[in-house]
ZADO-1210 file (C-alpha; in nm, 4 decimals, padded with zeros to 6 digits):
<atoms>
<atom x="11.3970" y="09.2045" z="09.3641" code="MET" pos="1"/>
<atom x="11.3454" y="09.3898" z="09.0310" code="ASP" pos="2"/>
<atom x="11.1953" y="09.7799" z="09.0792" code="PHE" pos="3"/>
<atom x="10.8301" y="09.7775" z="08.8679" code="ASP" pos="4"/>
<atom x="10.6566" y="10.1032" z="08.7961" code="ASN" pos="5"/>
<atom x="10.3338" y="09.9170" z="08.6550" code="SER" pos="6"/>
<atom x="10.0294" y="10.0413" z="08.7846" code="TRP" pos="7"/>
<atom x="09.9714" y="09.6522" z="08.8636" code="ASP" pos="8"/>
<atom x="10.2583" y="09.6431" z="09.0849" code="ALA" pos="9"/>
<atom x="10.0660" y="09.9883" z="09.2575" code="VAL" pos="10"/>
<atom x="09.6837" y="09.8505" z="09.2127" code="LEU" pos="11"/>
<atom x="09.7073" y="09.4986" z="09.2908" code="LYS" pos="12"/>
<atom x="10.0261" y="09.4265" z="09.4572" code="PRO" pos="13"/>
<atom x="09.8580" y="09.0823" z="09.5703" code="GLY" pos="14"/>
<atom x="09.9677" y="08.9078" z="09.2004" code="LYS" pos="15"/>
<atom x="10.2644" y="08.8844" z="09.2898" code="ALA" pos="16"/>
<atom x="10.4250" y="08.4870" z="09.3488" code="THR" pos="17"/>
<atom x="10.8032" y="08.5932" z="09.4630" code="VAL" pos="18"/>
<atom x="10.9056" y="08.6912" z="09.7868" code="TYR" pos="19"/>
<atom x="11.2113" y="08.6512" z="09.9860" code="PHE" pos="20"/>
<atom x="11.3874" y="08.5770" z="09.7039" code="ASP" pos="21"/>
<atom x="11.7521" y="08.7776" z="09.8359" code="ALA" pos="22"/>
<atom x="11.6945" y="08.5454" z="10.1913" code="LEU" pos="23"/>
<atom x="12.0384" y="08.4654" z="10.2218" code="GLY" pos="24"/>
<atom x="12.1381" y="08.5070" z="10.5733" code="ASP" pos="25"/>
<atom x="11.9915" y="08.7535" z="10.6873" code="THR" pos="26"/>
<atom x="11.8057" y="08.6244" z="10.9947" code="THR" pos="27"/>
<atom x="11.5541" y="08.8322" z="11.1553" code="PHE" pos="28"/>
<atom x="11.7174" y="09.0845" z="11.4547" code="GLU" pos="29"/>
<atom x="11.4414" y="09.0219" z="11.7034" code="ALA" pos="30"/>
<atom x="11.6398" y="09.1749" z="11.9624" code="ASP" pos="31"/>
<atom x="11.7039" y="09.4707" z="11.7761" code="SER" pos="32"/>
<atom x="11.4584" y="09.7952" z="11.8859" code="SER" pos="33"/>
<atom x="11.6937" y="10.0160" z="11.6928" code="SER" pos="34"/>
<atom x="11.6335" y="10.0253" z="11.2887" code="TYR" pos="35"/>
<atom x="11.7605" y="09.7375" z="11.1784" code="SER" pos="36"/>
<atom x="11.8265" y="09.7795" z="10.7483" code="LYS" pos="37"/>
<atom x="11.7479" y="09.3875" z="10.7688" code="ILE" pos="38"/>
<atom x="11.4447" y="09.3829" z="10.9757" code="ASN" pos="39"/>
<atom x="11.3037" y="09.6814" z="10.7896" code="ALA" pos="40"/>
<atom x="11.3155" y="09.4552" z="10.4060" code="TRP" pos="41"/>
<atom x="11.1461" y="09.1803" z="10.6581" code="TRP" pos="42"/>
<atom x="10.9046" y="09.4387" z="10.7658" code="MET" pos="43"/>
<atom x="10.8356" y="09.5529" z="10.4088" code="ALA" pos="44"/>
<atom x="10.8459" y="09.2131" z="10.2481" code="GLU" pos="45"/>
<atom x="10.5700" y="09.1116" z="10.5035" code="LEU" pos="46"/>
<atom x="10.3640" y="09.3857" z="10.4468" code="CYS" pos="47"/>
<atom x="10.3981" y="09.2629" z="10.0727" code="ARG" pos="48"/>
<atom x="10.3179" y="08.9327" z="10.1169" code="LEU" pos="49"/>
<atom x="09.9788" y="09.0276" z="10.2963" code="ILE" pos="50"/>
<atom x="09.8073" y="09.1742" z="10.0287" code="TYR" pos="51"/>
<atom x="09.8509" y="08.8141" z="09.8770" code="ARG" pos="52"/>
<atom x="09.4930" y="08.7238" z="09.8897" code="GLN" pos="53"/>
<atom x="09.3880" y="08.3717" z="09.9742" code="GLY" pos="54"/>
<atom x="09.0669" y="08.0957" z="09.8743" code="SER" pos="55"/>
<atom x="08.9323" y="08.2113" z="10.1799" code="ASP" pos="56"/>
<atom x="08.8877" y="08.5841" z="10.0203" code="GLU" pos="57"/>
<atom x="08.8164" y="08.5768" z="09.6551" code="ILE" pos="58"/>
<atom x="08.6722" y="08.2392" z="09.4153" code="ASP" pos="59"/>
<atom x="08.9785" y="08.1345" z="09.2549" code="GLU" pos="60"/>
<atom x="09.3674" y="08.1684" z="09.3699" code="ALA" pos="61"/>
<atom x="09.6838" y="08.1063" z="09.1498" code="THR" pos="62"/>
<atom x="10.0145" y="08.0651" z="09.2833" code="GLY" pos="63"/>
<atom x="10.2039" y="08.0060" z="09.6457" code="PRO" pos="64"/>
<atom x="09.9654" y="08.0383" z="09.9503" code="THR" pos="65"/>
<atom x="10.0414" y="08.3160" z="10.1900" code="ARG" pos="66"/>
<atom x="10.1313" y="08.0153" z="10.4781" code="LYS" pos="67"/>
<atom x="10.3163" y="07.8576" z="10.1765" code="GLU" pos="68"/>
<atom x="10.5450" y="08.1527" z="10.1315" code="VAL" pos="69"/>
<atom x="10.5579" y="08.2071" z="10.5479" code="LEU" pos="70"/>
<atom x="10.6483" y="07.8030" z="10.5533" code="ALA" pos="71"/>
<atom x="10.9602" y="07.8848" z="10.3534" code="ARG" pos="72"/>
<atom x="11.1437" y="08.1251" z="10.5766" code="VAL" pos="73"/>
<atom x="11.0173" y="07.9023" z="10.8812" code="LYS" pos="74"/>
<atom x="10.7180" y="08.1568" z="10.9323" code="LEU" pos="75"/>
<atom x="10.3804" y="08.0684" z="10.9814" code="GLU" pos="76"/>
<atom x="10.0512" y="08.2411" z="11.0028" code="GLU" pos="77"/>
<atom x="09.8661" y="08.2334" z="11.3192" code="VAL" pos="78"/>
<atom x="09.5870" y="08.3876" z="11.3375" code="GLU" pos="79"/>
<atom x="09.4499" y="08.5801" z="11.0072" code="PHE" pos="80"/>
<atom x="09.2042" y="08.8899" z="11.0547" code="PHE" pos="81"/>
<atom x="08.9722" y="08.9855" z="10.8043" code="ASN" pos="82"/>
<atom x="08.6365" y="09.1400" z="10.8758" code="GLU" pos="83"/>
<atom x="08.4509" y="09.4727" z="10.5962" code="GLY" pos="84"/>
<atom x="08.7679" y="09.6319" z="10.4633" code="ASP" pos="85"/>
<atom x="09.0145" y="09.5712" z="10.6845" code="THR" pos="86"/>
<atom x="09.3125" y="09.2852" z="10.7270" code="GLU" pos="87"/>
<atom x="09.5556" y="09.1855" z="10.9464" code="ALA" pos="88"/>
<atom x="09.8063" y="08.8692" z="11.0342" code="ALA" pos="89"/>
<atom x="09.9894" y="08.7826" z="11.3468" code="LEU" pos="90"/>
<atom x="10.2965" y="08.5677" z="11.2287" code="ILE" pos="91"/>
<atom x="10.5753" y="08.3923" z="11.4092" code="LYS" pos="92"/>
<atom x="10.8291" y="08.1583" z="11.3880" code="PRO" pos="93"/>
<atom x="10.7820" y="07.7979" z="11.4119" code="ALA" pos="94"/>
<atom x="10.8273" y="07.6964" z="11.7363" code="GLU" pos="95"/>
<atom x="11.1329" y="07.5508" z="11.6805" code="THR" pos="96"/>
<atom x="11.2971" y="07.8231" z="11.4992" code="SER" pos="97"/>
<atom x="11.4931" y="08.0482" z="11.6244" code="GLU" pos="98"/>
<atom x="11.4462" y="08.3849" z="11.7549" code="PRO" pos="99"/>
<atom x="11.0914" y="08.4063" z="11.8708" code="GLN" pos="100"/>
<atom x="10.9304" y="08.7151" z="11.8159" code="PHE" pos="101"/>
<atom x="10.6021" y="08.8279" z="11.6783" code="ALA" pos="102"/>
<atom x="10.4341" y="09.0259" z="11.3838" code="ALA" pos="103"/>
<atom x="10.1252" y="09.1889" z="11.3476" code="VAL" pos="104"/>
<atom x="10.0439" y="09.3113" z="10.9320" code="VAL" pos="105"/>
<atom x="09.7792" y="09.4882" z="10.8610" code="LEU" pos="106"/>
<atom x="09.7250" y="09.5028" z="10.4826" code="ARG" pos="107"/>
<atom x="09.6580" y="09.8552" z="10.3190" code="GLY" pos="108"/>
<atom x="09.4571" y="09.9646" z="10.0102" code="THR" pos="109"/>
<atom x="09.3667" y="09.6584" z="09.7972" code="ASN" pos="110"/>
<atom x="08.9639" y="09.7212" z="09.7686" code="ASP" pos="111"/>
<atom x="08.7269" y="10.0206" z="09.6463" code="PRO" pos="112"/>
<atom x="08.6043" y="10.0265" z="09.9644" code="ARG" pos="113"/>
<atom x="08.9626" y="10.1177" z="10.1211" code="ASP" pos="114"/>
<atom x="08.9205" y="10.4430" z="09.9290" code="TRP" pos="115"/>
<atom x="08.6439" y="10.5292" z="10.0973" code="LEU" pos="116"/>
<atom x="08.8455" y="10.4620" z="10.4577" code="THR" pos="117"/>
<atom x="09.0866" y="10.6580" z="10.2923" code="ASP" pos="118"/>
<atom x="08.9198" y="10.9723" z="10.2113" code="PHE" pos="119"/>
<atom x="08.7202" y="11.0172" z="10.5613" code="ASN" pos="120"/>
<atom x="09.0073" y="11.2531" z="10.6590" code="VAL" pos="121"/>
<atom x="08.7751" y="11.4677" z="10.9512" code="ILE" pos="122"/>
<atom x="08.9316" y="11.4144" z="11.2678" code="PRO" pos="123"/>
<atom x="08.7770" y="11.1943" z="11.5194" code="ASP" pos="124"/>
<atom x="08.8694" y="11.1189" z="11.9172" code="ASP" pos="125"/>
<atom x="09.0895" y="10.8675" z="11.9873" code="TRP" pos="126"/>
<atom x="09.0418" y="10.6049" z="12.2769" code="VAL" pos="127"/>
<atom x="09.4099" y="10.6333" z="12.4298" code="GLU" pos="128"/>
<atom x="09.3664" y="10.9921" z="12.3678" code="GLY" pos="129"/>
<atom x="09.4180" y="11.3290" z="12.0824" code="GLY" pos="130"/>
<atom x="09.2368" y="11.2995" z="11.7637" code="LEU" pos="131"/>
<atom x="09.2706" y="11.1040" z="11.4637" code="VAL" pos="132"/>
<atom x="09.1826" y="11.0202" z="11.0817" code="HIS" pos="133"/>
<atom x="08.8323" y="10.9198" z="11.1289" code="ARG" pos="134"/>
<atom x="08.8191" y="10.6805" z="10.8106" code="GLY" pos="135"/>
<atom x="09.1150" y="10.5026" z="10.9840" code="PHE" pos="136"/>
<atom x="08.9580" y="10.4517" z="11.3035" code="ALA" pos="137"/>
<atom x="08.7004" y="10.3062" z="11.1970" code="LYS" pos="138"/>
<atom x="08.8691" y="10.0725" z="10.9766" code="ALA" pos="139"/>
<atom x="09.0977" y="09.9631" z="11.2602" code="PHE" pos="140"/>
<atom x="08.7694" y="09.9143" z="11.5317" code="ASP" pos="141"/>
<atom x="08.7148" y="09.6593" z="11.2994" code="LEU" pos="142"/>
<atom x="08.9630" y="09.4145" z="11.4300" code="VAL" pos="143"/>
<atom x="09.1612" y="09.6301" z="11.6589" code="GLY" pos="144"/>
<atom x="08.9753" y="09.4258" z="11.9687" code="ASP" pos="145"/>
<atom x="09.0461" y="09.0649" z="11.7824" code="LYS" pos="146"/>
<atom x="09.3990" y="09.1792" z="11.6992" code="VAL" pos="147"/>
<atom x="09.4845" y="09.2750" z="12.0578" code="ILE" pos="148"/>
<atom x="09.2673" y="08.9511" z="12.2391" code="ALA" pos="149"/>
<atom x="09.4777" y="08.7307" z="11.9867" code="SER" pos="150"/>
<atom x="09.8156" y="08.8526" z="12.1038" code="LEU" pos="151"/>
<atom x="09.7361" y="08.8389" z="12.4495" code="ASN" pos="152"/>
<atom x="09.6741" y="08.4279" z="12.3521" code="ASN" pos="153"/>
<atom x="09.9509" y="08.3711" z="12.1597" code="HIS" pos="154"/>
<atom x="10.2473" y="08.6315" z="12.2580" code="VAL" pos="155"/>
<atom x="10.4067" y="08.6401" z="12.6031" code="PRO" pos="156"/>
<atom x="10.4805" y="08.9598" z="12.7459" code="ALA" pos="157"/>
<atom x="10.8713" y="08.8709" z="12.6878" code="ASN" pos="158"/>
<atom x="10.8117" y="08.7824" z="12.3272" code="CYS" pos="159"/>
<atom x="10.9257" y="09.0817" z="12.1217" code="PRO" pos="160"/>
<atom x="10.6206" y="09.2347" z="11.9725" code="LEU" pos="161"/>
<atom x="10.6819" y="09.4000" z="11.5746" code="PHE" pos="162"/>
<atom x="10.4006" y="09.5881" z="11.3760" code="ILE" pos="163"/>
<atom x="10.3855" y="09.7233" z="11.0750" code="ALA" pos="164"/>
<atom x="10.1728" y="09.7872" z="10.7683" code="GLY" pos="165"/>
<atom x="10.2457" y="09.9877" z="10.4137" code="HIS" pos="166"/>
<atom x="09.9680" y="10.2384" z="10.2916" code="SER" pos="167"/>
<atom x="09.6446" y="10.2220" z="10.4814" code="LEU" pos="168"/>
<atom x="09.7939" y="09.9674" z="10.7003" code="GLY" pos="169"/>
<atom x="10.0452" y="10.1647" z="10.7770" code="ALA" pos="170"/>
<atom x="09.8041" y="10.4036" z="10.9147" code="ALA" pos="171"/>
<atom x="09.6362" y="10.1281" z="11.1120" code="LEU" pos="172"/>
<atom x="09.9290" y="09.9767" z="11.2376" code="ALA" pos="173"/>
<atom x="10.0044" y="10.3316" z="11.4007" code="THR" pos="174"/>
<atom x="09.7439" y="10.3203" z="11.5982" code="LEU" pos="175"/>
<atom x="09.7668" y="09.9418" z="11.7298" code="LEU" pos="176"/>
<atom x="10.0732" y="10.0356" z="11.8509" code="ALA" pos="177"/>
<atom x="09.8942" y="10.3504" z="12.0509" code="SER" pos="178"/>
<atom x="09.7064" y="10.0526" z="12.2113" code="ARG" pos="179"/>
<atom x="09.9377" y="09.7702" z="12.2489" code="ARG" pos="180"/>
<atom x="10.2922" y="09.9098" z="12.2601" code="ARG" pos="181"/>
<atom x="10.5380" y="09.6719" z="12.0474" code="PRO" pos="182"/>
<atom x="10.9246" y="09.5956" z="12.0312" code="HIS" pos="183"/>
<atom x="10.9285" y="09.8355" z="11.7106" code="ALA" pos="184"/>
<atom x="10.6751" y="09.9668" z="11.4712" code="LEU" pos="185"/>
<atom x="10.8132" y="10.0156" z="11.0856" code="TYR" pos="186"/>
<atom x="10.5649" y="10.1635" z="10.8003" code="THR" pos="187"/>
<atom x="10.6365" y="10.1854" z="10.4435" code="PHE" pos="188"/>
<atom x="10.4180" y="10.4877" z="10.2741" code="GLY" pos="189"/>
<atom x="10.2675" y="10.5652" z="10.5495" code="SER" pos="190"/>
<atom x="10.0324" y="10.9094" z="10.5472" code="PRO" pos="191"/>
<atom x="09.9561" y="11.0904" z="10.8218" code="ARG" pos="192"/>
<atom x="09.7476" y="10.9113" z="11.1081" code="VAL" pos="193"/>
<atom x="09.6601" y="11.1838" z="11.4286" code="GLY" pos="194"/>
<atom x="09.7798" y="11.4811" z="11.5927" code="ASP" pos="195"/>
<atom x="09.9810" y="11.5990" z="11.8200" code="ASP" pos="196"/>
<atom x="09.7919" y="11.4919" z="12.1533" code="ASP" pos="197"/>
<atom x="09.7870" y="11.1152" z="11.9480" code="PHE" pos="198"/>
<atom x="10.1022" y="11.1134" z="11.9252" code="GLY" pos="199"/>
<atom x="10.2052" y="11.1495" z="12.2782" code="GLU" pos="200"/>
<atom x="09.9984" y="10.8172" z="12.3230" code="THR" pos="201"/>
<atom x="10.3465" y="10.6397" z="12.1638" code="LEU" pos="202"/>
<atom x="10.5645" y="10.8090" z="12.3513" code="ASP" pos="203"/>
<atom x="10.8768" y="10.5525" z="12.4182" code="GLY" pos="204"/>
<atom x="10.7813" y="10.3324" z="12.0578" code="VAL" pos="205"/>
<atom x="11.0535" y="10.2720" z="11.8667" code="ARG" pos="206"/>
<atom x="10.8684" y="10.4257" z="11.5329" code="ILE" pos="207"/>
<atom x="11.0670" y="10.4085" z="11.2225" code="PHE" pos="208"/>
<atom x="10.8605" y="10.5816" z="10.8964" code="ARG" pos="209"/>
<atom x="11.0105" y="10.4623" z="10.5769" code="VAL" pos="210"/>
<atom x="10.9472" y="10.6393" z="10.2599" code="VAL" pos="211"/>
<atom x="11.0449" y="10.6236" z="09.9261" code="ASN" pos="212"/>
<atom x="11.1121" y="10.9806" z="09.7574" code="ASN" pos="213"/>
<atom x="10.8491" y="11.0980" z="09.6158" code="ARG" pos="214"/>
<atom x="10.4978" y="10.8490" z="09.7214" code="ASP" pos="215"/>
<atom x="10.2675" y="11.0778" z="09.7213" code="VAL" pos="216"/>
<atom x="10.1070" y="10.9085" z="09.9550" code="VAL" pos="217"/>
<atom x="10.3703" y="10.9840" z="10.2535" code="THR" pos="218"/>
<atom x="10.2046" y="11.3852" z="10.1866" code="THR" pos="219"/>
<atom x="09.8087" y="11.3645" z="10.3323" code="VAL" pos="220"/>
<atom x="09.6364" y="11.4242" z="10.4796" code="PRO" pos="221"/>
<atom x="09.7357" y="11.7766" z="10.5027" code="PRO" pos="222"/>
<atom x="09.9316" y="11.8590" z="10.7894" code="PRO" pos="223"/>
<atom x="09.6909" y="12.0257" z="10.9771" code="LEU" pos="224"/>
<atom x="09.6160" y="11.8681" z="11.2548" code="PRO" pos="225"/>
<atom x="09.7759" y="11.5951" z="11.1123" code="PHE" pos="226"/>
<atom x="10.1380" y="11.5100" z="11.1798" code="HIS" pos="227"/>
<atom x="10.3858" y="11.2230" z="11.0940" code="HIS" pos="228"/>
<atom x="10.5198" y="11.0528" z="11.3699" code="LEU" pos="229"/>
<atom x="10.8594" y="10.8578" z="11.4388" code="GLY" pos="230"/>
<atom x="11.2074" y="10.8588" z="11.3098" code="GLU" pos="231"/>
<atom x="11.2152" y="10.9156" z="10.9040" code="LEU" pos="232"/>
<atom x="11.4014" y="10.6629" z="10.6796" code="HIS" pos="233"/>
<atom x="11.3731" y="10.8817" z="10.3178" code="TYR" pos="234"/>
<atom x="11.4898" y="10.6900" z="10.0690" code="ILE" pos="235"/>
<atom x="11.6665" y="10.9473" z="09.7810" code="THR" pos="236"/>
<atom x="11.5944" y="10.9651" z="09.4346" code="HIS" pos="237"/>
<atom x="11.9388" y="10.7671" z="09.4166" code="LYS" pos="238"/>
<atom x="11.8420" y="10.5182" z="09.6337" code="GLY" pos="239"/>
<atom x="12.0282" y="10.5886" z="09.8998" code="ASP" pos="240"/>
<atom x="11.8477" y="10.6625" z="10.2578" code="MET" pos="241"/>
<atom x="11.8873" y="10.9370" z="10.4895" code="LEU" pos="242"/>
<atom x="11.7986" y="10.9127" z="10.8666" code="VAL" pos="243"/>
<atom x="11.5560" y="11.2255" z="10.9671" code="ASN" pos="244"/>
<atom x="11.6634" y="11.4387" z="10.6606" code="PRO" pos="245"/>
<atom x="11.4850" y="11.8507" z="10.7170" code="ASP" pos="246"/>
<atom x="11.1742" y="11.8615" z="10.4784" code="ASP" pos="247"/>
<atom x="11.4019" y="12.1110" z="10.2547" code="GLU" pos="248"/>
<atom x="11.6444" y="11.8400" z="10.2200" code="THR" pos="249"/>
<atom x="11.3756" y="11.6299" z="10.1172" code="VAL" pos="250"/>
<atom x="11.2170" y="11.8978" z="09.9048" code="ALA" pos="251"/>
<atom x="11.5251" y="11.9103" z="09.6863" code="GLN" pos="252"/>
<atom x="11.5620" y="11.5318" z="09.6583" code="ASP" pos="253"/>
<atom x="11.2136" y="11.5391" z="09.4881" code="ARG" pos="254"/>
<atom x="11.2820" y="11.7619" z="09.2416" code="LEU" pos="255"/>
<atom x="11.5630" y="11.5370" z="09.1083" code="LYS" pos="256"/>
<atom x="11.4396" y="11.2618" z="08.9086" code="ARG" pos="257"/>
<atom x="11.0734" y="11.2702" z="08.7183" code="ASP" pos="258"/>
<atom x="11.0803" y="10.9087" z="08.5201" code="ARG" pos="259"/>
<atom x="10.7021" y="11.0260" z="08.4087" code="PHE" pos="260"/>
<atom x="10.5160" y="11.3517" z="08.3606" code="SER" pos="261"/>
<atom x="10.1836" y="11.3948" z="08.3659" code="PHE" pos="262"/>
<atom x="10.2345" y="11.6480" z="08.0401" code="PHE" pos="263"/>
<atom x="10.4085" y="11.3436" z="07.8144" code="SER" pos="264"/>
<atom x="10.2515" y="11.2894" z="07.4921" code="LEU" pos="265"/>
<atom x="10.3603" y="10.9028" z="07.5410" code="ASP" pos="266"/>
<atom x="10.0121" y="10.7855" z="07.6063" code="PHE" pos="267"/>
<atom x="10.1235" y="10.4119" z="07.5559" code="LYS" pos="268"/>
<atom x="10.3478" y="10.4822" z="07.8687" code="ASN" pos="269"/>
<atom x="10.0308" y="10.6632" z="08.0184" code="LEU" pos="270"/>
<atom x="09.8301" y="10.3633" z="08.0569" code="PHE" pos="271"/>
<atom x="10.1452" y="10.1193" z="08.1279" code="THR" pos="272"/>
<atom x="10.3609" y="10.2717" z="08.3709" code="ASN" pos="273"/>
<atom x="10.2273" y="10.4410" z="08.6778" code="ALA" pos="274"/>
<atom x="10.3443" y="10.8322" z="08.7499" code="PRO" pos="275"/>
<atom x="10.6560" y="10.8791" z="08.9873" code="GLU" pos="276"/>
<atom x="10.4998" y="10.9733" z="09.2804" code="PRO" pos="277"/>
<atom x="10.2477" y="10.7075" z="09.2360" code="ILE" pos="278"/>
<atom x="10.4743" y="10.3855" z="09.1302" code="ALA" pos="279"/>
<atom x="10.7091" y="10.5111" z="09.4617" code="ASP" pos="280"/>
<atom x="10.4276" y="10.4146" z="09.6440" code="HIS" pos="281"/>
<atom x="10.4610" y="10.0195" z="09.5173" code="ALA" pos="282"/>
<atom x="10.5075" y="09.7724" z="09.7626" code="PRO" pos="283"/>
<atom x="10.7216" y="09.6392" z="09.5687" code="VAL" pos="284"/>
<atom x="10.9421" y="09.9343" z="09.5473" code="ASN" pos="285"/>
<atom x="10.9776" y="09.9561" z="09.8870" code="TYR" pos="286"/>
<atom x="11.1041" y="09.6232" z="09.9211" code="VAL" pos="287"/>
<atom x="11.3291" y="09.6105" z="09.6308" code="ALA" pos="288"/>
<atom x="11.5161" y="09.9433" z="09.7740" code="HIS" pos="289"/>
<atom x="11.5869" y="09.8114" z="10.1100" code="LEU" pos="290"/>
<atom x="11.6644" y="09.4660" z="09.9725" code="GLU" pos="291"/>
<atom x="11.9557" y="09.6431" z="09.8324" code="ARG" pos="292"/>
<atom x="12.0102" y="09.7866" z="10.1081" code="GLN" pos="293"/>
<atom x="12.0555" y="09.4109" z="10.2944" code="VAL" pos="294"/>
</atoms>
């Protein structure tokens, strides 16, 4: 997968038509609750795919459908949830495929209404305890009960469940994991979701928070009262992966490269490519980094 720093890659990730192009022998590791670079890549690719809209969401859709892409890698979309400005999918392997697992993938910011959700940062009580970002909680409430009911109907207790999301979807995935404990939670470009008391509702959940270098979304909302959760997997400016680096290491690494400056006089570049803190948030750039690690 090639890196793509265009504005379309950030603002219109669902326009992509090629997925899982380096699949090879990278079979999903369904038994692993530890961080797996293979599972991280699979989950990131599913998070990118969920942005692809179908004919049920827009009048005209070109290229392969989500279901067609999933079928190529022996997966199927058991149920798609689309309420208000919140979308999610329950995905499982075909019944004859091995290994068996389930994944809930939640879509990130994909609509002007989603920006209103992102900006509604007032702390609010969470049903499981603690305080969470009000906008995220309201968006989750649109589909949360339906997703959990679908999991109860389609996913046996002994089936490994993975939850994942990118951007706003990562925040919603974190809220879902608080209510329905997964085998593992993978987030990509996640904003902060809740306070320390909310974090306690996820005690024992294996959370793997992947951050691509300067991704600006991972720096919001402000850290009071919100805090990041889980094991940080930080992608450096060179594309290396650091596990739980300290704040100073991350800050120093983020100073080492800048492909674009707001002070640049190259106005053509301004209209074609996003500044690095924004481009690093694009789902395709997460996938490209993780694919190279696999």
